mmCIF file as gemmi writes it, N, C-alpha and C atoms, coordinates in Angstrom:
data_model
loop_
_atom_site.group_PDB
_atom_site.id
_atom_site.type_symbol
_atom_site.label_atom_id
_atom_site.label_alt_id
_atom_site.label_comp_id
_atom_site.label_asym_id
_atom_site.label_entity_id
_atom_site.label_seq_id
_atom_site.pdbx_PDB_ins_code
_atom_site.Cartn_x
_atom_site.Cartn_y
_atom_site.Cartn_z
_atom_site.occupancy
_atom_site.B_iso_or_equiv
_atom_site.pdbx_formal_charge
_atom_site.auth_seq_id
_atom_site.auth_asym_id
_atom_site.pdbx_PDB_model_num
ATOM 1 N N . UNK Axp A 1 ? 88.258 61.951 173.717 1 0 ? 1 A 1
ATOM 2 C CA . UNK Axp A 1 ? 88.294 63.401 173.679 1 0 ? 1 A 1
ATOM 3 C C . UNK Axp A 1 ? 88.054 63.856 172.253 1 0 ? 1 A 1
ATOM 4 N N . UNK Axp A 2 ? 86.842 64.158 171.965 1 0 ? 2 A 1
ATOM 5 C CA . UNK Axp A 2 ? 86.446 64.584 170.625 1 0 ? 2 A 1
ATOM 6 C C . UNK Axp A 2 ? 86.462 66.099 170.561 1 0 ? 2 A 1
ATOM 7 N N . UNK Axp A 3 ? 87.228 66.665 169.65 1 0 ? 3 A 1
ATOM 8 C CA . UNK Axp A 3 ? 87.327 68.107 169.503 1 0 ? 3 A 1
ATOM 9 C C . UNK Axp A 3 ? 86.802 68.466 168.12 1 0 ? 3 A 1
ATOM 10 N N . UNK Axp A 4 ? 85.497 68.775 167.996 1 0 ? 4 A 1
ATOM 11 C CA . UNK Axp A 4 ? 84.907 68.989 166.68 1 0 ? 4 A 1
ATOM 12 C C . UNK Axp A 4 ? 85.471 70.177 165.921 1 0 ? 4 A 1
ATOM 13 N N . UNK Axp A 5 ? 85.947 71.204 166.602 1 0 ? 5 A 1
ATOM 14 C CA . UNK Axp A 5 ? 86.466 72.383 165.905 1 0 ? 5 A 1
ATOM 15 C C . UNK Axp A 5 ? 87.794 72.099 165.217 1 0 ? 5 A 1
ATOM 16 N N . UNK Axp A 6 ? 88.538 71.097 165.673 1 0 ? 6 A 1
ATOM 17 C CA . UNK Axp A 6 ? 89.83 70.785 165.096 1 0 ? 6 A 1
ATOM 18 C C . UNK Axp A 6 ? 89.741 69.653 164.082 1 0 ? 6 A 1
ATOM 19 N N . UNK Axp A 7 ? 88.595 69.003 163.989 1 0 ? 7 A 1
ATOM 20 C CA . UNK Axp A 7 ? 88.443 67.894 163.059 1 0 ? 7 A 1
ATOM 21 C C . UNK Axp A 7 ? 88.296 68.413 161.636 1 0 ? 7 A 1
ATOM 22 N N . UNK Axp A 8 ? 88.946 67.755 160.717 1 0 ? 8 A 1
ATOM 23 C CA . UNK Axp A 8 ? 88.887 68.125 159.309 1 0 ? 8 A 1
ATOM 24 C C . UNK Axp A 8 ? 88.421 66.895 158.542 1 0 ? 8 A 1
ATOM 25 N N . UNK Axp A 9 ? 87.432 67.041 157.655 1 0 ? 9 A 1
ATOM 26 C CA . UNK Axp A 9 ? 86.962 65.868 156.914 1 0 ? 9 A 1
ATOM 27 C C . UNK Axp A 9 ? 88.038 65.345 155.971 1 0 ? 9 A 1
ATOM 28 N N . UNK Axp A 10 ? 88.008 64.031 155.741 1 0 ? 10 A 1
ATOM 29 C CA . UNK Axp A 10 ? 88.941 63.425 154.807 1 0 ? 10 A 1
ATOM 30 C C . UNK Axp A 10 ? 88.662 63.939 153.401 1 0 ? 10 A 1
ATOM 31 N N . UNK Axp A 11 ? 89.698 64.141 152.638 1 0 ? 11 A 1
ATOM 32 C CA . UNK Axp A 11 ? 89.525 64.495 151.233 1 0 ? 11 A 1
ATOM 33 C C . UNK Axp A 11 ? 90.636 63.822 150.442 1 0 ? 11 A 1
ATOM 34 N N . UNK Axp A 12 ? 90.293 63.347 149.289 1 0 ? 12 A 1
ATOM 35 C CA . UNK Axp A 12 ? 91.237 62.647 148.433 1 0 ? 12 A 1
ATOM 36 C C . UNK Axp A 12 ? 91.334 63.383 147.11 1 0 ? 12 A 1
ATOM 37 N N . UNK Axp A 13 ? 92.485 63.261 146.415 1 0 ? 13 A 1
ATOM 38 C CA . UNK Axp A 13 ? 92.597 63.928 145.116 1 0 ? 13 A 1
ATOM 39 C C . UNK Axp A 13 ? 91.621 63.336 144.107 1 0 ? 13 A 1
ATOM 40 N N . UNK Axp A 14 ? 91.208 64.164 143.166 1 0 ? 14 A 1
ATOM 41 C CA . UNK Axp A 14 ? 90.293 63.702 142.128 1 0 ? 14 A 1
ATOM 42 C C . UNK Axp A 14 ? 90.99 62.68 141.242 1 0 ? 14 A 1
ATOM 43 N N . UNK Axp A 15 ? 90.242 61.706 140.797 1 0 ? 15 A 1
ATOM 44 C CA . UNK Axp A 15 ? 90.791 60.689 139.895 1 0 ? 15 A 1
ATOM 45 C C . UNK Axp A 15 ? 89.725 60.318 138.871 1 0 ? 15 A 1
ATOM 46 N N . UNK Axp A 16 ? 90.154 59.659 137.811 1 0 ? 16 A 1
ATOM 47 C CA . UNK Axp A 16 ? 89.221 59.249 136.758 1 0 ? 16 A 1
ATOM 48 C C . UNK Axp A 16 ? 88.395 58.039 137.185 1 0 ? 16 A 1
ATOM 49 N N . UNK Axp A 17 ? 88.925 57.247 138.078 1 0 ? 17 A 1
ATOM 50 C CA . UNK Axp A 17 ? 88.254 56.008 138.487 1 0 ? 17 A 1
ATOM 51 C C . UNK Axp A 17 ? 88.13 55.987 140.011 1 0 ? 17 A 1
ATOM 52 N N . UNK Axp A 18 ? 86.921 55.835 140.533 1 0 ? 18 A 1
ATOM 53 C CA . UNK Axp A 18 ? 86.705 55.773 141.975 1 0 ? 18 A 1
ATOM 54 C C . UNK Axp A 18 ? 86.517 54.325 142.405 1 0 ? 18 A 1
ATOM 55 N N . UNK Axp A 19 ? 87.134 53.974 143.521 1 0 ? 19 A 1
ATOM 56 C CA . UNK Axp A 19 ? 87.017 52.619 144.049 1 0 ? 19 A 1
ATOM 57 C C . UNK Axp A 19 ? 85.824 52.472 144.982 1 0 ? 19 A 1
ATOM 58 N N . UNK Axp A 20 ? 85.18 53.568 145.346 1 0 ? 20 A 1
ATOM 59 C CA . UNK Axp A 20 ? 84.023 53.525 146.223 1 0 ? 20 A 1
ATOM 60 C C . UNK Axp A 20 ? 83.08 54.671 145.869 1 0 ? 20 A 1
ATOM 61 N N . UNK Axp A 21 ? 81.878 54.575 146.361 1 0 ? 21 A 1
ATOM 62 C CA . UNK Axp A 21 ? 80.877 55.617 146.149 1 0 ? 21 A 1
ATOM 63 C C . UNK Axp A 21 ? 81.174 56.772 147.117 1 0 ? 21 A 1
ATOM 64 N N . UNK Axp A 22 ? 81.442 57.987 146.625 1 0 ? 22 A 1
ATOM 65 C CA . UNK Axp A 22 ? 81.831 59.089 147.506 1 0 ? 22 A 1
ATOM 66 C C . UNK Axp A 22 ? 80.677 59.724 148.276 1 0 ? 22 A 1
ATOM 67 N N . UNK Axp A 23 ? 79.443 59.273 148.067 1 0 ? 23 A 1
ATOM 68 C CA . UNK Axp A 23 ? 78.297 59.853 148.758 1 0 ? 23 A 1
ATOM 69 C C . UNK Axp A 23 ? 78.337 59.425 150.233 1 0 ? 23 A 1
ATOM 70 N N . UNK Axp A 24 ? 78.26 60.387 151.178 1 0 ? 24 A 1
ATOM 71 C CA . UNK Axp A 24 ? 78.301 60.034 152.603 1 0 ? 24 A 1
ATOM 72 C C . UNK Axp A 24 ? 77.13 59.13 152.996 1 0 ? 24 A 1
ATOM 73 N N . UNK Axp A 25 ? 77.405 58.16 153.866 1 0 ? 25 A 1
ATOM 74 C CA . UNK Axp A 25 ? 76.372 57.248 154.368 1 0 ? 25 A 1
ATOM 75 C C . UNK Axp A 25 ? 76.517 57.122 155.877 1 0 ? 25 A 1
ATOM 76 N N . UNK Axp A 26 ? 75.433 57.126 156.595 1 0 ? 26 A 1
ATOM 77 C CA . UNK Axp A 26 ? 75.459 56.907 158.031 1 0 ? 26 A 1
ATOM 78 C C . UNK Axp A 26 ? 75.801 58.149 158.826 1 0 ? 26 A 1
ATOM 79 N N . UNK Axp A 27 ? 76.012 57.939 160.131 1 0 ? 27 A 1
ATOM 80 C CA . UNK Axp A 27 ? 76.309 59.031 161.045 1 0 ? 27 A 1
ATOM 81 C C . UNK Axp A 27 ? 77.786 59.406 160.968 1 0 ? 27 A 1
ATOM 82 N N . UNK Axp A 28 ? 78.081 60.633 161.347 1 0 ? 28 A 1
ATOM 83 C CA . UNK Axp A 28 ? 79.46 61.115 161.401 1 0 ? 28 A 1
ATOM 84 C C . UNK Axp A 28 ? 80.13 60.534 162.641 1 0 ? 28 A 1
ATOM 85 N N . UNK Axp A 29 ? 81.361 60.06 162.492 1 0 ? 29 A 1
ATOM 86 C CA . UNK Axp A 29 ? 82.117 59.537 163.636 1 0 ? 29 A 1
ATOM 87 C C . UNK Axp A 29 ? 83.445 60.261 163.72 1 0 ? 29 A 1
ATOM 88 N N . UNK Axp A 30 ? 84.015 60.315 164.904 1 0 ? 30 A 1
ATOM 89 C CA . UNK Axp A 30 ? 85.331 60.923 165.095 1 0 ? 30 A 1
ATOM 90 C C . UNK Axp A 30 ? 86.427 59.935 164.731 1 0 ? 30 A 1
ATOM 91 N N . UNK Axp A 31 ? 87.472 60.426 164.07 1 0 ? 31 A 1
ATOM 92 C CA . UNK Axp A 31 ? 88.58 59.562 163.661 1 0 ? 31 A 1
ATOM 93 C C . UNK Axp A 31 ? 89.887 59.976 164.33 1 0 ? 31 A 1
ATOM 94 N N . UNK Axp A 32 ? 89.798 60.707 165.425 1 0 ? 32 A 1
ATOM 95 C CA . UNK Axp A 32 ? 91.007 61.135 166.118 1 0 ? 32 A 1
ATOM 96 C C . UNK Axp A 32 ? 91.621 59.943 166.851 1 0 ? 32 A 1
ATOM 97 N N . UNK Axp A 33 ? 92.933 59.858 166.842 1 0 ? 33 A 1
ATOM 98 C CA . UNK Axp A 33 ? 93.627 58.685 167.4 1 0 ? 33 A 1
ATOM 99 C C . UNK Axp A 33 ? 93.37 58.529 168.901 1 0 ? 33 A 1
ATOM 100 N N . UNK Axp A 34 ? 93.191 59.627 169.633 1 0 ? 34 A 1
ATOM 101 C CA . UNK Axp A 34 ? 92.974 59.511 171.069 1 0 ? 34 A 1
ATOM 102 C C . UNK Axp A 34 ? 91.515 59.249 171.428 1 0 ? 34 A 1
ATOM 103 N N . UNK Axp A 35 ? 90.642 59.234 170.437 1 0 ? 35 A 1
ATOM 104 C CA . UNK Axp A 35 ? 89.228 58.989 170.708 1 0 ? 35 A 1
ATOM 105 C C . UNK Axp A 35 ? 88.994 57.544 171.139 1 0 ? 35 A 1
ATOM 106 N N . UNK Axp A 36 ? 89.714 56.61 170.529 1 0 ? 36 A 1
ATOM 107 C CA . UNK Axp A 36 ? 89.535 55.192 170.83 1 0 ? 36 A 1
ATOM 108 C C . UNK Axp A 36 ? 90.744 54.549 171.496 1 0 ? 36 A 1
ATOM 109 N N . UNK Axp A 37 ? 91.896 55.152 171.428 1 0 ? 37 A 1
ATOM 110 C CA . UNK Axp A 37 ? 93.126 54.531 171.915 1 0 ? 37 A 1
ATOM 111 C C . UNK Axp A 37 ? 93.856 55.432 172.906 1 0 ? 37 A 1
ATOM 112 N N . UNK Axp A 38 ? 94.727 54.825 173.693 1 0 ? 38 A 1
ATOM 113 C CA . UNK Axp A 38 ? 95.591 55.557 174.61 1 0 ? 38 A 1
ATOM 114 C C . UNK Axp A 38 ? 96.959 55.699 173.946 1 0 ? 38 A 1
ATOM 115 N N . UNK Axp A 39 ? 97.341 56.919 173.523 1 0 ? 39 A 1
ATOM 116 C CA . UNK Axp A 39 ? 98.622 57.078 172.827 1 0 ? 39 A 1
ATOM 117 C C . UNK Axp A 39 ? 99.798 57.105 173.798 1 0 ? 39 A 1
ATOM 118 N N . UNK Axp A 40 ? 100.95 56.631 173.31 1 0 ? 40 A 1
ATOM 119 C CA . UNK Axp A 40 ? 102.185 56.652 174.091 1 0 ? 40 A 1
ATOM 120 C C . UNK Axp A 40 ? 103.318 57.028 173.141 1 0 ? 40 A 1
ATOM 121 N N . UNK Axp A 41 ? 104.215 57.874 173.593 1 0 ? 41 A 1
ATOM 122 C CA . UNK Axp A 41 ? 105.34 58.33 172.784 1 0 ? 41 A 1
ATOM 123 C C . UNK Axp A 41 ? 106.623 57.766 173.364 1 0 ? 41 A 1
ATOM 124 N N . UNK Axp A 42 ? 107.437 57.174 172.504 1 0 ? 42 A 1
ATOM 125 C CA . UNK Axp A 42 ? 108.73 56.643 172.903 1 0 ? 42 A 1
ATOM 126 C C . UNK Axp A 42 ? 109.782 57.289 172.013 1 0 ? 42 A 1
ATOM 127 N N . UNK Axp A 43 ? 110.772 57.931 172.614 1 0 ? 43 A 1
ATOM 128 C CA . UNK Axp A 43 ? 111.793 58.646 171.867 1 0 ? 43 A 1
ATOM 129 C C . UNK Axp A 43 ? 113.163 58.108 172.253 1 0 ? 43 A 1
ATOM 130 N N . UNK Axp A 44 ? 113.942 57.688 171.255 1 0 ? 44 A 1
ATOM 131 C CA . UNK Axp A 44 ? 115.28 57.159 171.498 1 0 ? 44 A 1
ATOM 132 C C . UNK Axp A 44 ? 116.189 58.319 171.912 1 0 ? 44 A 1
ATOM 133 N N . UNK Axp A 45 ? 116.959 58.132 172.979 1 0 ? 45 A 1
ATOM 134 C CA . UNK Axp A 45 ? 117.791 59.201 173.524 1 0 ? 45 A 1
ATOM 135 C C . UNK Axp A 45 ? 118.805 59.707 172.498 1 0 ? 45 A 1
ATOM 136 N N . UNK Axp A 46 ? 119.382 58.814 171.728 1 0 ? 46 A 1
ATOM 137 C CA . UNK Axp A 46 ? 120.369 59.199 170.722 1 0 ? 46 A 1
ATOM 138 C C . UNK Axp A 46 ? 119.749 60.161 169.697 1 0 ? 46 A 1
ATOM 139 N N . UNK Axp A 47 ? 118.515 59.905 169.3 1 0 ? 47 A 1
ATOM 140 C CA . UNK Axp A 47 ? 117.819 60.764 168.348 1 0 ? 47 A 1
ATOM 141 C C . UNK Axp A 47 ? 117.58 62.141 168.946 1 0 ? 47 A 1
ATOM 142 N N . UNK Axp A 48 ? 117.154 62.182 170.19 1 0 ? 48 A 1
ATOM 143 C CA . UNK Axp A 48 ? 116.909 63.457 170.858 1 0 ? 48 A 1
ATOM 144 C C . UNK Axp A 48 ? 118.196 64.261 170.993 1 0 ? 48 A 1
ATOM 145 N N . UNK Axp A 49 ? 119.289 63.604 171.353 1 0 ? 49 A 1
ATOM 146 C CA . UNK Axp A 49 ? 120.571 64.308 171.49 1 0 ? 49 A 1
ATOM 147 C C . UNK Axp A 49 ? 121.056 64.862 170.151 1 0 ? 49 A 1
ATOM 148 N N . UNK Axp A 50 ? 120.866 64.088 169.084 1 0 ? 50 A 1
ATOM 149 C CA . UNK Axp A 50 ? 121.268 64.532 167.756 1 0 ? 50 A 1
ATOM 150 C C . UNK Axp A 50 ? 120.457 65.759 167.32 1 0 ? 50 A 1
ATOM 151 N N . UNK Axp A 51 ? 119.143 65.728 167.556 1 0 ? 51 A 1
ATOM 152 C CA . UNK Axp A 51 ? 118.297 66.869 167.212 1 0 ? 51 A 1
ATOM 153 C C . UNK Axp A 51 ? 118.67 68.097 168.044 1 0 ? 51 A 1
ATOM 154 N N . UNK Axp A 52 ? 118.957 67.909 169.309 1 0 ? 52 A 1
ATOM 155 C CA . UNK Axp A 52 ? 119.347 69.012 170.185 1 0 ? 52 A 1
ATOM 156 C C . UNK Axp A 52 ? 120.661 69.63 169.723 1 0 ? 52 A 1
ATOM 157 N N . UNK Axp A 53 ? 121.646 68.798 169.401 1 0 ? 53 A 1
ATOM 158 C CA . UNK Axp A 53 ? 122.937 69.293 168.932 1 0 ? 53 A 1
ATOM 159 C C . UNK Axp A 53 ? 122.779 70.065 167.615 1 0 ? 53 A 1
ATOM 160 N N . UNK Axp A 54 ? 121.943 69.549 166.73 1 0 ? 54 A 1
ATOM 161 C CA . UNK Axp A 54 ? 121.709 70.23 165.453 1 0 ? 54 A 1
ATOM 162 C C . UNK Axp A 54 ? 121.046 71.593 165.679 1 0 ? 54 A 1
ATOM 163 N N . UNK Axp A 55 ? 120.103 71.659 166.616 1 0 ? 55 A 1
ATOM 164 C CA . UNK Axp A 55 ? 119.419 72.913 166.914 1 0 ? 55 A 1
ATOM 165 C C . UNK Axp A 55 ? 120.384 73.94 167.507 1 0 ? 55 A 1
ATOM 166 N N . UNK Axp A 56 ? 121.293 73.507 168.363 1 0 ? 56 A 1
ATOM 167 C CA . UNK Axp A 56 ? 122.259 74.432 168.966 1 0 ? 56 A 1
ATOM 168 C C . UNK Axp A 56 ? 123.251 74.951 167.94 1 0 ? 56 A 1
ATOM 169 N N . UNK Axp A 57 ? 123.619 74.12 166.947 1 0 ? 57 A 1
ATOM 170 C CA . UNK Axp A 57 ? 124.585 74.532 165.93 1 0 ? 57 A 1
ATOM 171 C C . UNK Axp A 57 ? 123.954 75.405 164.854 1 0 ? 57 A 1
ATOM 172 N N . UNK Axp A 58 ? 122.654 75.351 164.732 1 0 ? 58 A 1
ATOM 173 C CA . UNK Axp A 58 ? 121.966 76.124 163.712 1 0 ? 58 A 1
ATOM 174 C C . UNK Axp A 58 ? 121.915 77.589 164.133 1 0 ? 58 A 1
ATOM 175 N N . UNK Axp A 59 ? 122.244 78.475 163.211 1 0 ? 59 A 1
ATOM 176 C CA . UNK Axp A 59 ? 122.286 79.9 163.524 1 0 ? 59 A 1
ATOM 177 C C . UNK Axp A 59 ? 120.911 80.55 163.499 1 0 ? 59 A 1
ATOM 178 N N . UNK Axp A 60 ? 119.961 79.947 162.811 1 0 ? 60 A 1
ATOM 179 C CA . UNK Axp A 60 ? 118.612 80.507 162.732 1 0 ? 60 A 1
ATOM 180 C C . UNK Axp A 60 ? 117.838 80.205 164.011 1 0 ? 60 A 1
ATOM 181 N N . UNK Axp A 61 ? 116.836 81.046 164.288 1 0 ? 61 A 1
ATOM 182 C CA . UNK Axp A 61 ? 115.994 80.793 165.461 1 0 ? 61 A 1
ATOM 183 C C . UNK Axp A 61 ? 115.108 79.569 165.254 1 0 ? 61 A 1
ATOM 184 N N . UNK Axp A 62 ? 114.601 79.417 164.024 1 0 ? 62 A 1
ATOM 185 C CA . UNK Axp A 62 ? 113.768 78.245 163.731 1 0 ? 62 A 1
ATOM 186 C C . UNK Axp A 62 ? 114.319 77.558 162.491 1 0 ? 62 A 1
ATOM 187 N N . UNK Axp A 63 ? 114.161 76.268 162.434 1 0 ? 63 A 1
ATOM 188 C CA . UNK Axp A 63 ? 114.629 75.495 161.295 1 0 ? 63 A 1
ATOM 189 C C . UNK Axp A 63 ? 113.715 74.299 161.111 1 0 ? 63 A 1
ATOM 190 N N . UNK Axp A 64 ? 113.794 73.688 159.944 1 0 ? 64 A 1
ATOM 191 C CA . UNK Axp A 64 ? 112.959 72.525 159.636 1 0 ? 64 A 1
ATOM 192 C C . UNK Axp A 64 ? 113.779 71.248 159.763 1 0 ? 64 A 1
ATOM 193 N N . UNK Axp A 65 ? 113.129 70.209 160.251 1 0 ? 65 A 1
ATOM 194 C CA . UNK Axp A 65 ? 113.775 68.907 160.35 1 0 ? 65 A 1
ATOM 195 C C . UNK Axp A 65 ? 112.68 67.842 160.387 1 0 ? 65 A 1
ATOM 196 N N . UNK Axp A 66 ? 113.081 66.588 160.349 1 0 ? 66 A 1
ATOM 197 C CA . UNK Axp A 66 ? 112.138 65.476 160.395 1 0 ? 66 A 1
ATOM 198 C C . UNK Axp A 66 ? 112.505 64.543 161.531 1 0 ? 66 A 1
ATOM 199 N N . UNK Axp A 67 ? 111.533 64.121 162.284 1 0 ? 67 A 1
ATOM 200 C CA . UNK Axp A 67 ? 111.689 63.039 163.245 1 0 ? 67 A 1
ATOM 201 C C . UNK Axp A 67 ? 110.898 61.872 162.689 1 0 ? 67 A 1
ATOM 202 N N . UNK Axp A 68 ? 111.564 60.759 162.456 1 0 ? 68 A 1
ATOM 203 C CA . UNK Axp A 68 ? 110.943 59.601 161.811 1 0 ? 68 A 1
ATOM 204 C C . UNK Axp A 68 ? 110.802 58.46 162.8 1 0 ? 68 A 1
ATOM 205 N N . UNK Axp A 69 ? 109.756 57.678 162.625 1 0 ? 69 A 1
ATOM 206 C CA . UNK Axp A 69 ? 109.541 56.557 163.521 1 0 ? 69 A 1
ATOM 207 C C . UNK Axp A 69 ? 108.448 55.64 163.034 1 0 ? 69 A 1
ATOM 208 N N . UNK Axp A 70 ? 107.942 54.839 163.951 1 0 ? 70 A 1
ATOM 209 C CA . UNK Axp A 70 ? 106.903 53.871 163.614 1 0 ? 70 A 1
ATOM 210 C C . UNK Axp A 70 ? 105.727 54.023 164.574 1 0 ? 70 A 1
ATOM 211 N N . UNK Axp A 71 ? 104.558 53.704 164.069 1 0 ? 71 A 1
ATOM 212 C CA . UNK Axp A 71 ? 103.337 53.728 164.86 1 0 ? 71 A 1
ATOM 213 C C . UNK Axp A 71 ? 102.802 52.307 164.914 1 0 ? 71 A 1
ATOM 214 N N . UNK Axp A 72 ? 102.591 51.796 166.11 1 0 ? 72 A 1
ATOM 215 C CA . UNK Axp A 72 ? 102.14 50.409 166.251 1 0 ? 72 A 1
ATOM 216 C C . UNK Axp A 72 ? 101.071 50.311 167.331 1 0 ? 72 A 1
ATOM 217 N N . UNK Axp A 73 ? 100.115 49.422 167.107 1 0 ? 73 A 1
ATOM 218 C CA . UNK Axp A 73 ? 99.082 49.154 168.115 1 0 ? 73 A 1
ATOM 219 C C . UNK Axp A 73 ? 99.669 48.236 169.188 1 0 ? 73 A 1
ATOM 220 N N . UNK Axp A 74 ? 99.3 48.481 170.443 1 0 ? 74 A 1
ATOM 221 C CA . UNK Axp A 74 ? 99.765 47.641 171.543 1 0 ? 74 A 1
ATOM 222 C C . UNK Axp A 74 ? 99.159 46.249 171.436 1 0 ? 74 A 1
ATOM 223 N N . UNK Axp A 75 ? 99.785 45.284 172.096 1 0 ? 75 A 1
ATOM 224 C CA . UNK Axp A 75 ? 99.316 43.896 172.04 1 0 ? 75 A 1
ATOM 225 C C . UNK Axp A 75 ? 97.901 43.732 172.573 1 0 ? 75 A 1
ATOM 226 N N . UNK Axp A 76 ? 97.546 44.506 173.597 1 0 ? 76 A 1
ATOM 227 C CA . UNK Axp A 76 ? 96.21 44.383 174.178 1 0 ? 76 A 1
ATOM 228 C C . UNK Axp A 76 ? 95.15 45.107 173.347 1 0 ? 76 A 1
ATOM 229 N N . UNK Axp A 77 ? 95.57 45.868 172.331 1 0 ? 77 A 1
ATOM 230 C CA . UNK Axp A 77 ? 94.629 46.565 171.472 1 0 ? 77 A 1
ATOM 231 C C . UNK Axp A 77 ? 94.055 47.829 172.072 1 0 ? 77 A 1
ATOM 232 N N . UNK Axp A 78 ? 94.5 48.217 173.252 1 0 ? 78 A 1
ATOM 233 C CA . UNK Axp A 78 ? 93.951 49.386 173.933 1 0 ? 78 A 1
ATOM 234 C C . UNK Axp A 78 ? 94.71 50.672 173.651 1 0 ? 78 A 1
ATOM 235 N N . UNK Axp A 79 ? 95.913 50.573 173.132 1 0 ? 79 A 1
ATOM 236 C CA . UNK Axp A 79 ? 96.709 51.775 172.926 1 0 ? 79 A 1
ATOM 237 C C . UNK Axp A 79 ? 97.558 51.693 171.674 1 0 ? 79 A 1
ATOM 238 N N . UNK Axp A 80 ? 98.168 52.815 171.347 1 0 ? 80 A 1
ATOM 239 C CA . UNK Axp A 80 ? 99.111 52.885 170.241 1 0 ? 80 A 1
ATOM 240 C C . UNK Axp A 80 ? 100.399 53.506 170.753 1 0 ? 80 A 1
ATOM 241 N N . UNK Axp A 81 ? 101.516 53.082 170.173 1 0 ? 81 A 1
ATOM 242 C CA . UNK Axp A 81 ? 102.818 53.603 170.567 1 0 ? 81 A 1
ATOM 243 C C . UNK Axp A 81 ? 103.505 54.199 169.35 1 0 ? 81 A 1
ATOM 244 N N . UNK Axp A 82 ? 103.918 55.446 169.459 1 0 ? 82 A 1
ATOM 245 C CA . UNK Axp A 82 ? 104.705 56.109 168.432 1 0 ? 82 A 1
ATOM 246 C C . UNK Axp A 82 ? 106.148 56.082 168.904 1 0 ? 82 A 1
ATOM 247 N N . UNK Axp A 83 ? 107.012 55.36 168.18 1 0 ? 83 A 1
ATOM 248 C CA . UNK Axp A 83 ? 108.418 55.237 168.527 1 0 ? 83 A 1
ATOM 249 C C . UNK Axp A 83 ? 109.227 56.064 167.535 1 0 ? 83 A 1
ATOM 250 N N . UNK Axp A 84 ? 109.834 57.13 168.02 1 0 ? 84 A 1
ATOM 251 C CA . UNK Axp A 84 ? 110.664 57.992 167.176 1 0 ? 84 A 1
ATOM 252 C C . UNK Axp A 84 ? 112.107 57.564 167.369 1 0 ? 84 A 1
ATOM 253 N N . UNK Axp A 85 ? 112.73 57.115 166.265 1 0 ? 85 A 1
ATOM 254 C CA . UNK Axp A 85 ? 114.085 56.588 166.381 1 0 ? 85 A 1
ATOM 255 C C . UNK Axp A 85 ? 115.07 57.141 165.356 1 0 ? 85 A 1
ATOM 256 N N . UNK Axp A 86 ? 114.633 58.09 164.534 1 0 ? 86 A 1
ATOM 257 C CA . UNK Axp A 86 ? 115.542 58.651 163.536 1 0 ? 86 A 1
ATOM 258 C C . UNK Axp A 86 ? 115.35 60.17 163.431 1 0 ? 86 A 1
ATOM 259 N N . UNK Axp A 87 ? 116.445 60.844 163.153 1 0 ? 87 A 1
ATOM 260 C CA . UNK Axp A 87 ? 116.437 62.297 162.966 1 0 ? 87 A 1
ATOM 261 C C . UNK Axp A 87 ? 117.004 62.619 161.593 1 0 ? 87 A 1
ATOM 262 N N . UNK Axp A 88 ? 116.302 63.458 160.852 1 0 ? 88 A 1
ATOM 263 C CA . UNK Axp A 88 ? 116.758 63.885 159.533 1 0 ? 88 A 1
ATOM 264 C C . UNK Axp A 88 ? 116.721 65.407 159.513 1 0 ? 88 A 1
ATOM 265 N N . UNK Axp A 89 ? 117.902 66.056 159.406 1 0 ? 89 A 1
ATOM 266 C CA . UNK Axp A 89 ? 117.904 67.517 159.418 1 0 ? 89 A 1
ATOM 267 C C . UNK Axp A 89 ? 117.314 68.147 158.173 1 0 ? 89 A 1
ATOM 268 N N . UNK Axp A 90 ? 117.107 67.365 157.126 1 0 ? 90 A 1
ATOM 269 C CA . UNK Axp A 90 ? 116.529 67.912 155.903 1 0 ? 90 A 1
ATOM 270 C C . UNK Axp A 90 ? 117.55 68.68 155.094 1 0 ? 90 A 1
ATOM 271 N N . UNK Axp A 91 ? 117.057 69.448 154.156 1 0 ? 91 A 1
ATOM 272 C CA . UNK Axp A 91 ? 117.914 70.252 153.292 1 0 ? 91 A 1
ATOM 273 C C . UNK Axp A 91 ? 117.616 71.725 153.504 1 0 ? 91 A 1
ATOM 274 N N . UNK Axp A 92 ? 118.599 72.532 153.284 1 0 ? 92 A 1
ATOM 275 C CA . UNK Axp A 92 ? 118.424 73.982 153.427 1 0 ? 92 A 1
ATOM 276 C C . UNK Axp A 92 ? 117.605 74.553 152.282 1 0 ? 92 A 1
ATOM 277 N N . UNK Axp A 93 ? 117.712 73.963 151.098 1 0 ? 93 A 1
ATOM 278 C CA . UNK Axp A 93 ? 117.005 74.477 149.91 1 0 ? 93 A 1
ATOM 279 C C . UNK Axp A 93 ? 115.709 73.718 149.724 1 0 ? 93 A 1
């Protein structure tokens, strides 16, 4: 599923020394994760409950937080799994 309107070209910060030639070569290809792989999301119940409890206790309508996890390719190479197993409420300031 290639969505050209949502694709953004890669850009890196300027540096004094380049490790590669920045001139584009070849055809443009899509780099979206679902273009080549079947994604799967795994969420630990304890993490979800903690985030839910934090959201209910928060007096604001919206707040910032972090859900942390790991991204791994499946053994068969056909898919990727994002496992979210940690919740970080962040800081107010």
